[in-house]
N, C-alpha and C positions, 0 to 999 in steps of 0.2 A: 465673646461678642464680636471682636474684630474679624474672626473667622467666618461668622455668619454673614456679616456685611460683604466680605470678599466673595463668598460662595454665592450670595444673592446677586451680586453684580455680574459674576461670570455666567450664572444661569440666565439672567436677563439678556445679556449680550448674545448668548447662544440662541434663545428664543427669537429675538429680533432678527438675527442673521438668517434663521431658517424659515422665517414667516412668509416670504414672497412666493408666488406661484409662477413667476416669470420663467420662461424657458431660457436657458443659457444660450448665448450667442454661439454660432457654429464653431468659431475658433476656440471657444472654451470647451465645447464638446470634444473637439479633436484633441485638445490638450489632456482632457480627462481620460480619453481612450488611450492616448499615448502613455499616460502615467500608469493606468491599469495594466497595460501590456508590459511595461518595464519594471513595475514593482515586483519585488520578490514575493512568491506565493508560499506561505508557510506550510500549507497543507499539501503542496505538490510533492510528488515523489522526487527523491534526490537522484536525478538522472539527467543525462544529456538530452535524451529524447524519450518521453514517457511512452510513446507509441512504438519504439524500437525495442523488441523483446530482449535483445542482447546488450542493451545499455541501461535499461530500466531496472533500478534497484528496489522498487516498490516503496511502500510506506510502512514503517515500523522500526523496531529497535536495531535491526541489523543494517549497518551502514557500509561495512566492508567485511569481506570474508575471503580468505585465501583457501583454496581447496588443493591439497597436495595431489600429485599425480597418482601415487599409490593409494589404494583403498585400505583403510584401517579395518581389518576384518573383525576385531573385537567390537569396535564402534558400530559396524554394520550389523552385527548379530544383535546388539541391543536395539538398534533401530528397527530391525525386522520384527522383534517382539512387540515393540510399540506400534508399528505399522499394522501388524496383524490384529492387535487389540483395538485400535482406534480408527483405522483408515479404510479397512476392507469393505465396510458397509457401503461406501460410495466410490472407492477407487480399486479397480482391478489392475494388477501390475503391468499387463501388456496390452490392454484394450480399454477403450472408453466405456464407462459404465454410467453412473450418475455424473461423476466428475471425470476429468481426463486421466488417461493412463500416465503413471509417473515414469514409465520407461523412456529414456532419452531426455528427461526433463532438463538437464543441464546443457543439452544441445539446443534447447528452445528458449531457456530463460537463464538469467544470471543467478548465481547461488544466493545472493542477497534477496532477490525477488522471491525465490522459492522459500527461503527461511521466513521472510516477512509474511508471505501468504499463509504459511503454517501457523505463525505466531499471532497474526493480526488480520484474520480473514474478514472481519466485519468492516473495518476501515478500508481495507484493500478493495473490497467489492463495491464500496461507495465512492472511492476517489481515484483508484488506479485504473487507467483506460483498458489495460489488458485483462485485469481481474473482472472489470465490468462486462467485457465481451465474453469471458468464460462463464460468468453467471448467466448471461443471456442464452448461451449455448446449452447450459444445464437446465433450461426451462425455469429459471428463477429459483432453483434449489441451491441456497447458499451453502458454502463450506462451513461446517460447524467448527467452532473454536474448541479444541480439545484441551486447552489450558496447559499446553506443554511448556516446559522450561526451554531456554535457548539450547541448553545441552541436549535435551531430549529431541528437539527439532533438528539439531545438527546430526544426531544419531540416525534419525529417520532419513535425512538427506544422504547420509553415508550409505544406508541400506539401498536407497533409490539408485545410487550409482552402480550397485551390483546387479540390478535387474537387466536381464538380456532378452 
């Protein structure tokens, strides 16, 4: 019973405080804008500048990824098999097709961004500015989620490093 009274009181205060249609004074609007700009955005990509392709890490499970200088040939071979089975309908290795050519991908994007695009294309094309731009360039043909594991996506990325 006590909980019902407390919840009713809270609900009443909320309704009363939201009831007015008065516009907020200008100083309140400025403060609200300031707060919106400084508040952390949970859905924003973890990046210094989401529009900078070489600092944008994208949105998804991969927050950090170290790429060794030497290509792992076994991993690349597995990645090639996956790429040929799941990616070639839209991506040609060295030329734009429906999607962009993966050749030179890590010269244009961070490894984290590439992995997150492979693993999380729906959210990336909705929230990441670079992915949104690529979607527009693909005439609205979104990248299909191939439901790869992180290990499989990493193998595909290793294969992409071998494309010349």
